[in-house]
C-alpha positions as CSV (number, residue, x, y, z in Angstrom):
1,M,1.7,-57.0,-11.0
2,A,5.3,-56.1,-10.8
3,K,8.0,-55.1,-13.3
4,C,11.8,-54.9,-13.0
5,I,14.1,-52.0,-14.0
6,N,17.7,-52.9,-14.9
7,I,19.9,-50.4,-13.2
8,R,23.3,-51.5,-14.4
9,P,26.2,-50.7,-14.8
10,T,26.7,-50.5,-11.0
11,T,24.4,-50.1,-8.1
12,S,27.2,-49.0,-5.7
13,V,27.1,-45.6,-7.5
14,Y,23.9,-44.8,-5.7
15,A,25.8,-44.8,-2.4
16,T,28.2,-42.1,-3.7
17,Y,25.4,-39.6,-4.3
18,K,25.3,-38.7,-0.6
19,N,28.7,-36.9,-1.2
20,I,27.4,-34.6,-4.0
21,R,27.8,-30.9,-3.2
22,Y,24.2,-30.0,-2.4
23,D,22.6,-27.7,0.0
24,P,19.2,-28.7,1.4
25,W,17.4,-26.2,-0.9
26,T,19.3,-27.2,-4.1
27,A,18.5,-30.9,-3.3
28,I,14.8,-30.2,-2.8
29,A,14.8,-28.1,-5.9
30,E,15.6,-31.2,-7.9
31,F,12.2,-32.6,-7.0
32,V,10.5,-29.2,-7.6
33,D,12.2,-29.0,-11.0
34,N,10.7,-32.3,-12.0
35,S,7.3,-31.4,-10.8
36,T,7.2,-28.0,-12.5
37,Q,8.7,-29.3,-15.7
38,S,6.1,-32.0,-15.8
39,Y,3.4,-29.3,-15.6
40,Y,4.9,-27.2,-18.3
41,D,5.4,-30.1,-20.7
42,N,1.7,-31.2,-20.2
43,S,-0.1,-28.0,-19.2
44,K,-2.7,-28.3,-22.1
45,K,-3.7,-31.8,-21.1
46,L,-3.9,-30.9,-17.4
47,N,-5.9,-27.7,-18.1
48,A,-8.3,-29.6,-20.3
49,T,-9.5,-31.6,-17.2
50,K,-12.5,-30.3,-15.4
51,Y,-11.0,-30.8,-11.9
52,W,-7.6,-29.2,-12.5
53,D,-6.9,-26.2,-10.3
54,G,-3.2,-25.5,-11.0
55,L,0.0,-27.3,-9.9
56,T,0.7,-27.8,-6.2
57,V,4.0,-29.0,-5.0
58,D,3.8,-30.0,-1.3
59,I,7.1,-30.3,0.6
60,E,6.5,-32.0,3.9
61,Y,9.1,-32.6,6.6
62,K,7.9,-35.0,9.3
63,R,9.6,-35.3,12.6
64,D,9.4,-38.6,14.4
65,K,11.7,-39.6,17.3
66,V,10.7,-43.2,17.0
67,S,11.0,-43.9,13.2
68,G,13.2,-40.9,12.4
69,D,12.5,-37.9,10.3
70,H,10.8,-38.2,6.8
71,L,11.0,-35.9,3.8
72,I,8.0,-36.1,1.4
73,I,7.6,-34.2,-1.8
74,K,4.2,-34.6,-3.4
75,D,2.8,-33.0,-6.6
76,N,-0.4,-33.2,-8.8
77,A,1.6,-32.8,-12.0
78,Y,1.1,-35.0,-15.1
79,G,2.8,-38.0,-13.5
80,M,5.0,-40.7,-15.1
81,D,4.2,-43.6,-17.4
82,F,6.5,-46.6,-17.1
83,H,9.0,-45.3,-19.6
84,D,9.4,-42.0,-17.6
85,F,9.4,-43.9,-14.3
86,Q,12.1,-46.1,-15.5
87,R,14.2,-43.1,-16.7
88,A,13.8,-41.4,-13.3
89,I,15.3,-44.4,-11.5
90,M,18.0,-45.5,-14.0
91,L,21.5,-44.0,-14.2
92,D,22.5,-41.9,-17.2
93,S,19.1,-41.6,-18.7
94,P,18.5,-37.9,-19.4
95,P,15.3,-36.4,-21.0
96,R,15.0,-35.9,-24.7
97,R,15.3,-32.1,-24.6
98,K,16.8,-29.3,-22.6
99,S,14.7,-28.3,-19.6
100,R,14.8,-27.8,-15.9
101,S,15.4,-31.5,-15.6
102,E,18.2,-31.5,-18.2
103,F,20.5,-34.1,-16.8
104,G,18.0,-36.8,-15.8
105,M,19.9,-37.3,-12.5
106,G,18.1,-35.1,-10.1
107,L,15.6,-37.4,-8.4
108,K,18.0,-40.2,-7.6
109,T,21.0,-38.0,-6.7
110,A,18.9,-35.7,-4.4
111,A,17.1,-38.6,-2.8
112,C,20.3,-40.5,-2.1
113,W,21.9,-37.2,-0.8
114,F,19.1,-36.8,1.7
115,G,18.5,-40.4,2.9
116,K,19.5,-44.1,2.7
117,C,16.0,-45.2,1.8
118,W,13.5,-43.6,-0.5
119,S,10.4,-44.5,-2.6
120,V,8.8,-43.1,-5.7
121,E,5.1,-43.4,-6.5
122,S,3.7,-42.0,-9.7
123,V,0.7,-42.2,-12.0
124,A,0.3,-40.5,-15.3
125,L,-2.9,-38.6,-16.1
126,G,-5.6,-40.9,-17.6
127,S,-3.5,-44.1,-17.3
128,G,-5.2,-45.7,-14.4
129,I,-1.9,-47.4,-13.5
130,K,0.3,-46.3,-10.5
131,Y,4.0,-47.3,-10.4
132,R,5.8,-47.6,-7.1
133,T,9.3,-48.7,-6.1
134,T,11.5,-48.5,-3.0
135,V,15.3,-48.0,-3.0
136,D,17.5,-49.1,-0.1
137,V,20.8,-47.5,-1.0
138,E,22.9,-49.5,1.4
139,A,21.3,-52.8,0.4
140,L,22.0,-52.0,-3.3
141,S,25.6,-51.3,-2.6
142,K,26.0,-54.4,-0.4
143,Y,24.3,-57.0,-2.6
144,K,25.1,-55.5,-6.0
145,N,21.5,-56.0,-7.3
146,E,21.1,-55.2,-11.0
147,E,17.4,-54.8,-10.9
148,I,14.8,-52.8,-8.9
149,T,11.3,-54.2,-8.6
150,V,8.4,-51.8,-9.5
151,E,4.9,-52.4,-8.3
152,E,2.1,-51.9,-10.8
153,I,-1.1,-50.8,-9.0
154,P,-4.5,-50.1,-10.7
155,C,-6.1,-46.8,-9.7
156,S,-8.6,-44.1,-10.8
157,K,-7.9,-42.5,-14.2
158,K,-8.5,-39.1,-12.6
159,E,-5.5,-39.7,-10.3
160,H,-2.2,-38.2,-11.4
161,G,1.0,-36.9,-9.9
162,T,4.1,-38.1,-8.0
163,I,5.1,-38.7,-4.4
164,V,8.7,-39.1,-3.3
165,T,9.3,-40.2,0.3
166,I,12.8,-40.3,1.9
167,W,13.7,-41.7,5.3
168,N,16.7,-43.0,7.3
169,L,18.0,-39.5,6.6
170,N,21.7,-38.7,6.1
171,R,20.8,-35.1,6.8
172,T,18.0,-33.5,8.9
173,L,16.4,-30.1,8.7
174,S,16.0,-27.9,11.8
175,G,16.1,-24.4,13.2
176,T,17.3,-21.6,11.0
177,Q,18.1,-24.1,8.2
178,I,14.4,-24.6,7.6
179,G,13.8,-20.9,7.3
180,K,16.7,-20.5,4.9
181,T,15.5,-23.4,2.8
182,K,12.0,-21.8,2.5
183,D,13.5,-18.4,1.6
184,Q,15.8,-19.9,-1.0
185,L,13.0,-21.9,-2.6
186,R,10.7,-18.9,-2.8
187,G,13.5,-17.0,-4.5
188,M,14.4,-19.8,-6.8
189,Y,10.8,-20.3,-8.1
190,R,9.7,-16.7,-8.1
191,T,8.7,-16.9,-11.8
192,D,6.4,-19.8,-11.0
193,L,4.9,-18.3,-7.9
194,R,4.3,-14.9,-9.6
195,S,2.4,-16.6,-12.4
196,G,-0.3,-17.8,-10.0
197,E,-0.4,-21.2,-11.8
198,I,1.9,-22.9,-9.4
199,K,1.7,-23.3,-5.6
200,I,4.7,-24.5,-3.5
201,L,3.9,-25.5,0.0
202,Y,6.2,-26.2,3.0
203,N,4.3,-28.3,5.6
204,G,1.0,-27.0,4.2
205,V,2.0,-23.3,4.1
206,G,2.3,-21.7,0.7
207,L,5.6,-19.9,-0.2
208,V,5.1,-16.3,-1.4
209,Y,7.6,-14.3,-3.3
210,E,7.5,-10.5,-2.8
211,T,8.9,-8.6,-5.8
212,P,11.2,-5.8,-4.8
213,K,9.9,-2.3,-5.3
214,V,11.6,-0.3,-8.1
215,L,12.7,3.3,-7.5
216,T,10.2,5.8,-8.9
217,E,11.4,9.4,-9.3
218,V,9.0,12.4,-9.6
219,L,10.4,14.7,-12.2
220,P,10.1,18.5,-12.1
221,D,7.2,18.4,-14.6
222,G,5.2,16.1,-12.3
223,S,5.8,13.0,-14.4
224,E,7.3,9.9,-13.0
225,K,10.4,8.0,-14.0
226,V,10.6,4.4,-13.2
227,W,14.2,3.3,-12.8
228,K,13.9,0.0,-14.7
229,K,15.1,-1.0,-18.1
230,N,14.3,-4.1,-20.1
231,I,17.2,-6.0,-21.7
232,D,17.3,-8.4,-24.6
233,I,20.7,-9.0,-26.3
234,S,22.1,-11.8,-28.4
235,F,25.8,-12.5,-29.1
236,D,28.3,-15.2,-30.1
237,F,29.8,-17.0,-27.1
238,N,32.4,-19.7,-27.7
239,G,31.0,-20.3,-31.2
240,E,27.4,-20.5,-30.1
241,S,24.6,-17.9,-30.4
242,K,23.5,-16.9,-26.9
243,R,20.7,-14.7,-25.6
244,I,20.3,-12.8,-22.3
245,Y,17.0,-11.1,-21.6
246,G,15.2,-9.6,-18.6
247,F,15.6,-6.3,-16.7
248,V,17.8,-4.2,-14.5
249,G,16.7,-1.5,-12.2
250,L,17.3,0.4,-8.9
251,L,15.8,-0.6,-5.6
252,D,13.4,1.9,-4.0
253,E,15.4,1.4,-0.8
254,G,19.0,0.4,-0.6
255,S,19.5,-3.2,0.5
256,T,22.8,-5.1,0.8
257,S,20.8,-8.4,0.8
258,G,18.3,-7.5,-1.9
259,A,20.6,-5.9,-4.5
260,G,22.5,-7.8,-7.1
261,F,21.5,-9.7,-10.3
262,T,19.5,-12.9,-10.3
263,L,20.4,-15.3,-13.1
264,I,17.5,-17.4,-14.3
265,R,17.4,-20.4,-16.6
266,Y,14.1,-21.8,-18.0
267,G,12.2,-19.7,-15.3
268,R,14.2,-21.2,-12.4
269,V,16.9,-19.2,-10.5
270,I,20.4,-20.6,-10.8
271,V,22.5,-17.9,-9.3
272,G,21.5,-15.1,-6.9
273,G,18.2,-14.5,-5.2
274,Y,17.9,-14.6,-1.4
275,E,20.7,-12.6,0.2
276,N,23.1,-13.9,-2.5
277,G,22.9,-11.6,-5.5
278,Y,25.3,-11.9,-8.3
279,R,27.6,-8.9,-8.2
280,P,30.5,-8.7,-10.7
281,E,32.9,-6.2,-9.2
282,E,33.4,-4.6,-12.6
283,I,29.7,-3.4,-12.3
284,F,29.0,-3.3,-8.6
285,E,32.3,-2.0,-7.3
286,K,32.9,-2.2,-3.5
287,S,30.3,-3.2,-0.8
288,N,29.9,0.3,0.5
289,S,29.0,1.8,-2.9
290,Y,25.6,3.1,-4.0
291,V,25.5,0.6,-6.9
292,Y,26.3,-2.3,-4.7
293,Q,23.2,-1.6,-2.5
294,R,20.7,-0.3,-5.1
295,L,21.3,-2.1,-8.5
296,F,19.3,-5.3,-9.1
297,G,17.8,-7.2,-11.9
298,E,16.6,-10.5,-13.3
299,L,18.5,-11.9,-16.3
300,N,17.3,-15.0,-18.2
301,L,20.0,-17.3,-19.6
302,D,17.9,-20.0,-21.2
303,G,20.1,-22.7,-22.9
304,W,23.3,-21.8,-21.0
305,K,25.2,-24.7,-19.4
306,V,24.8,-25.2,-15.7
307,T,26.6,-27.5,-13.2
308,Q,25.1,-30.8,-12.2
309,T,23.7,-29.4,-9.0
310,K,22.2,-26.4,-10.9
311,D,23.5,-23.9,-8.5
312,A,26.0,-22.2,-10.9
313,F,26.5,-21.7,-14.6
314,D,29.3,-23.7,-16.2
315,L,31.2,-20.8,-17.8
316,Y,34.7,-22.3,-17.9
317,G,36.7,-20.4,-20.4
318,G,34.0,-17.7,-20.5
319,L,32.8,-14.8,-18.3
320,E,34.2,-16.1,-15.1
321,D,37.3,-18.1,-16.0
322,K,38.7,-18.4,-12.5
323,K,41.3,-20.8,-11.1
324,V,40.4,-22.6,-7.9
325,V,43.0,-23.4,-5.3
326,I,42.3,-25.9,-2.5
327,V,44.8,-26.1,0.4
328,A,44.6,-29.0,2.8
329,L,46.7,-30.9,5.3
330,K,48.2,-34.1,4.1
331,S,46.0,-36.3,6.2
332,P,43.8,-39.2,4.9
333,T,40.7,-37.6,6.3
334,Q,41.2,-34.3,4.5
335,I,42.4,-35.9,1.2
336,N,39.5,-38.3,1.1
337,Y,37.0,-35.5,1.9
338,I,38.3,-33.5,-1.1
339,A,38.1,-36.6,-3.3
340,D,34.7,-37.9,-2.2
341,N,32.9,-34.5,-1.8
342,I,34.4,-31.9,-4.1
343,F,35.4,-34.2,-7.0
344,S,32.4,-36.4,-6.8
345,D,31.0,-33.8,-9.1
346,S,31.7,-35.2,-12.6
347,V,31.9,-31.7,-14.1
348,L,34.8,-30.8,-11.8
349,A,36.4,-34.2,-12.0
350,E,36.9,-33.9,-15.7
351,K,38.7,-30.5,-15.5
352,P,42.5,-30.4,-15.7
353,I,43.8,-30.5,-12.1
354,L,47.3,-29.8,-10.7
355,I,48.0,-31.6,-7.4
356,I,51.1,-30.3,-5.5
357,D,52.4,-32.6,-2.9
358,D,54.7,-30.7,-0.5
359,E,57.4,-32.7,1.2
360,G,56.5,-35.6,-1.1
361,D,58.8,-38.1,0.6
362,E,56.9,-37.7,3.9
363,A,53.7,-39.8,4.4
364,S,52.7,-39.8,0.7
365,L,54.6,-43.0,-0.2
366,N,53.4,-46.4,0.7
367,T,55.1,-47.2,4.0
368,L,53.5,-50.7,4.2
369,V,54.6,-52.0,0.8
370,K,56.8,-54.7,2.3
371,K,53.8,-56.0,4.2
372,G,51.7,-56.2,1.0
373,K,49.4,-53.4,2.3
374,K,48.7,-49.7,1.7
375,S,49.3,-47.0,4.2
376,S,46.3,-44.7,4.9
377,T,47.7,-41.5,3.4
378,Y,48.9,-43.4,0.3
379,K,45.4,-44.9,-0.2
380,A,43.8,-41.5,0.2
381,I,46.1,-40.0,-2.5
382,E,45.3,-43.0,-4.7
383,N,41.6,-42.4,-4.2
384,L,42.0,-38.7,-5.2
385,K,44.0,-39.6,-8.3
386,E,41.4,-42.1,-9.4
387,R,38.7,-39.5,-9.1
388,L,40.3,-37.1,-11.6
389,D,40.2,-37.7,-15.3
390,R,43.0,-35.3,-16.1
391,H,45.6,-34.4,-13.6
392,C,49.3,-33.8,-13.0
393,F,50.8,-34.9,-9.7
394,L,53.8,-32.6,-8.7
395,S,55.8,-33.9,-5.8
396,I,58.2,-31.4,-4.2
397,T,60.9,-32.4,-1.7
398,A,64.5,-31.6,-0.8
399,T,65.2,-35.3,-0.1
400,P,63.8,-37.2,-3.1
401,Q,65.7,-40.5,-2.6
402,A,62.7,-42.5,-1.6
403,N,60.6,-41.0,-4.4
404,L,63.2,-42.0,-7.0
405,L,63.9,-45.5,-5.7
406,I,60.3,-46.8,-5.4
407,D,58.9,-49.4,-7.8
408,T,58.5,-47.9,-11.3
409,L,55.0,-49.4,-11.4
410,D,53.9,-47.5,-8.3
411,V,51.2,-44.8,-8.9
412,L,53.6,-42.3,-7.3
413,S,56.7,-43.2,-9.2
414,P,57.8,-40.0,-11.0
415,D,58.0,-39.8,-14.8
416,F,60.8,-37.4,-14.4
417,G,62.7,-35.2,-11.9
418,I,63.9,-31.6,-12.0
419,L,66.4,-30.0,-9.7
420,V,65.1,-26.6,-8.8
421,D,67.7,-23.8,-8.1
422,P,67.1,-21.4,-5.2
423,G,65.4,-18.1,-6.2
424,K,66.6,-14.6,-5.5
425,G,66.7,-13.8,-1.8
426,Y,66.4,-17.5,-0.7
427,C,67.7,-18.0,2.8
428,G,68.8,-21.5,3.5
429,L,71.7,-24.0,3.4
430,D,74.4,-21.6,2.2
431,V,73.5,-18.9,4.8
432,Y,73.2,-21.2,7.8
433,H,76.0,-23.6,7.1
434,S,78.8,-21.5,5.6
435,D,79.0,-18.6,8.0
436,T,79.8,-19.1,11.6
437,T,78.1,-15.7,12.5
438,Y,74.7,-17.4,12.5
439,T,75.6,-21.0,13.5
440,R,77.2,-22.8,16.4
441,K,78.5,-26.3,15.8
442,I,77.7,-28.8,18.6
443,P,81.1,-30.4,19.7
444,D,81.5,-34.0,18.9
445,S,82.6,-34.6,22.5
446,E,79.2,-33.4,23.9
447,T,76.5,-35.8,25.0
448,S,73.2,-35.9,23.1
449,L,70.2,-34.0,24.3
450,L,68.5,-37.4,24.4
451,D,71.0,-38.7,26.9
452,D,70.9,-37.9,30.6
453,G,71.7,-34.3,31.6
454,I,71.5,-31.1,29.5
455,P,74.4,-30.4,27.1
456,Q,76.1,-27.0,27.4
457,S,75.3,-26.2,23.7
458,F,71.6,-26.4,24.5
459,I,72.0,-24.1,27.5
460,D,73.8,-21.6,25.3
461,A,71.1,-21.8,22.6
462,I,68.1,-21.3,24.9
463,S,69.8,-18.5,26.9
464,M,70.6,-16.7,23.6
465,F,67.0,-17.1,22.6
466,F,65.8,-15.2,25.7
467,V,68.4,-12.5,25.2
468,A,67.2,-12.2,21.6
469,C,63.6,-11.7,22.8
470,A,64.7,-8.8,25.0
471,I,66.6,-7.2,22.2
472,Y,63.7,-7.5,19.8
473,K,61.3,-6.0,22.4
474,N,63.5,-3.0,22.8
475,R,63.6,-2.5,19.1
476,G,59.9,-1.7,18.9
477,M,58.1,-5.1,19.2
478,K,54.5,-4.7,18.1
479,P,51.5,-6.1,20.0
480,G,50.7,-9.5,18.8
481,D,54.3,-10.2,17.5
482,K,55.4,-13.8,18.3
483,L,58.9,-15.1,18.8
484,S,59.6,-18.8,18.8
485,M,62.4,-21.3,19.1
486,L,62.1,-24.7,17.5
487,I,63.8,-27.7,19.1
488,H,63.9,-30.8,16.9
489,P,65.8,-33.6,18.6
490,S,64.3,-36.6,16.8
491,Q,61.6,-38.0,14.5
492,L,60.2,-40.1,17.4
493,K,57.3,-39.1,19.6
494,A,58.9,-40.6,22.7
495,D,62.0,-38.5,22.2
496,H,59.9,-35.4,21.8
497,E,58.3,-36.1,25.2
498,K,61.7,-36.7,26.9
499,V,63.2,-33.5,25.6
500,F,60.0,-31.5,26.3
501,K,60.3,-32.5,30.0
502,K,63.9,-31.4,30.1
503,V,63.1,-28.0,28.5
504,E,60.1,-27.4,30.8
505,G,62.3,-28.3,33.9
506,L,65.1,-26.0,32.8
507,I,62.9,-23.0,32.2
508,N,60.9,-23.5,35.4
509,D,64.2,-23.7,37.3
510,W,65.5,-20.5,35.7
511,C,62.2,-18.7,36.4
512,Q,62.4,-19.7,40.1
513,K,66.1,-18.6,40.4
514,S,65.3,-15.2,38.8
515,E,62.4,-14.3,41.2
516,D,64.8,-12.2,43.2
517,K,67.9,-10.9,41.4
518,R,69.5,-10.2,44.9
519,D,69.2,-13.9,45.8
520,I,72.5,-15.8,45.7
521,A,70.7,-18.5,43.6
522,Y,70.4,-16.1,40.7
523,N,74.1,-15.5,40.3
524,P,74.9,-18.7,38.3
525,L,72.0,-18.0,36.0
526,K,73.1,-14.4,35.5
527,K,76.5,-15.6,34.4
528,I,74.8,-17.8,31.7
529,L,72.7,-14.9,30.5
530,V,75.6,-12.5,30.4
531,A,77.6,-15.0,28.4
532,A,74.7,-15.2,25.9
533,Y,74.6,-11.4,25.7
534,N,78.3,-11.3,25.0
535,E,77.8,-13.5,22.0
536,Y,75.6,-10.8,20.5
537,E,78.1,-8.1,21.4
538,K,80.9,-10.1,19.7
539,A,78.7,-10.5,16.6
540,G,78.5,-6.7,16.3
541,V,74.8,-6.4,16.8
542,E,74.0,-2.7,16.2
543,G,72.2,-0.6,18.7
544,L,72.7,-3.2,21.5
545,L,71.6,-1.8,24.9
546,P,73.8,-2.6,27.9
547,F,73.0,-5.9,29.7
548,N,71.7,-4.2,32.8
549,L,69.0,-2.4,30.7
550,L,67.9,-5.6,29.1
551,E,68.1,-7.9,32.2
552,D,64.5,-7.4,33.4
553,D,63.2,-8.0,29.8
554,I,65.2,-11.2,29.6
555,I,63.7,-12.5,32.8
556,Q,60.2,-11.5,31.7
557,A,60.7,-13.4,28.4
558,M,61.5,-16.6,30.5
559,N,58.4,-16.1,32.7
560,V,55.9,-15.6,29.8
561,C,57.4,-18.3,27.5
562,G,54.9,-20.9,26.5
563,R,56.0,-24.5,25.8
564,H,54.3,-26.6,23.2
565,K,54.9,-30.1,21.8
566,V,54.5,-30.3,18.0
567,N,53.8,-33.5,15.9
568,T,53.2,-35.6,19.0
């Protein structure tokens, strides 16, 4: 027999789950959460059976060069009836109460994150009916199917548990990543492993958690003091009564990786654990402190909100109210990565976001609007804006004409504009265009740098640059200091290439002529350099050394000068 599960509103959503911010261990933990929660919810029924010998969650990673790697998670928990099976596959179908499987999203999101194809097979204890379905994420997205077929297979009433198989993987496990995944899992499920009721295997080998040894001090009277203190406090937090309980203590031996708090929710670690202890600076101070390396503890925060991936507590407005700043190049690849990976998390996407678009008239606007198309950067910005529920888009530019004149219905059309006055100490237009001390006007009679030949103003500029390098060096230039000259002849790449060849040819020619200062070929170049030096002398540069003492450093500046094309 077969049944169908309606998975509306949209099957294309499944394809987006591969972009969720998981690590391999947090994704695998979604399956382990389901298995362990199924056990805790039904432990009395399971323990009542004669053949039950505790919960086993078997994580198996199969390597196959022909068919590709497979990830299999198998448990002997209570299993799922059709109602639970349906909830596990459907979108937006959370469980009835708070638990490790609070959101009801873990199985499908983690499976889609790991692979393009996955299957679920489950049978509830005593039902004698096994349910099985296969999900092809790419096919769902392509054909927009609204239903998934579920096989109904008769089986023994003694059979129970769930098997999830994932293949055609988006991500594979290898090398150190496997070791880290096992370490993270043994830390995350320490409570379960210590109980002895639950076994978690990786490729048939059981994970074991070793509890850190607490410092024990022998007092003068011969008695022992164990440096461990139990904690159980309740308080009001954002209008809700909250409880934190557990213990804090000192490690017997200092350990940078082993110290720190571990924050646990419903017996499962959310924050801290393997080499990643939670260390608020207010308590742990700096990394070289005694406290940083010796203080540890396990704190239970049952009922506290967590992020969708369950690798952090959602304490916005609370204990860790921090602002996050993301800086990225304005390229379609980077903007889309931020939109599709970071803000695929619905928890983050609904937060108020400020987007600052620097040089808002460059690349951001739709340059293909007249062709009835959308330019790539514009589409990427549009994608980012659509991801965010609440955001303000701030565009900053000194040349806002294009931004103000675009279609008012355009998504980047501004609601208002503000002229920003320069701040104190700003060095810009007034400095460089009102005082001839720092500027040289190119004569109208001179040919362009883009024409044949090299204009005299350019020769003056580049020779003054090399003299400036020598002056700076003799004023105490530090190792690693960089001096640069920007030449911006045009917005076109072809013009950049043309001017670059001119610059390279000129500097190479000067380097050749300055190989021997006694050579007659050096004399014309020396006149150019002396003229540049005289400009600094006329400007009244303080502490200026005589030309003959700077000459060798000027020549050296020419010889070590690197040439680079930018924005080509």
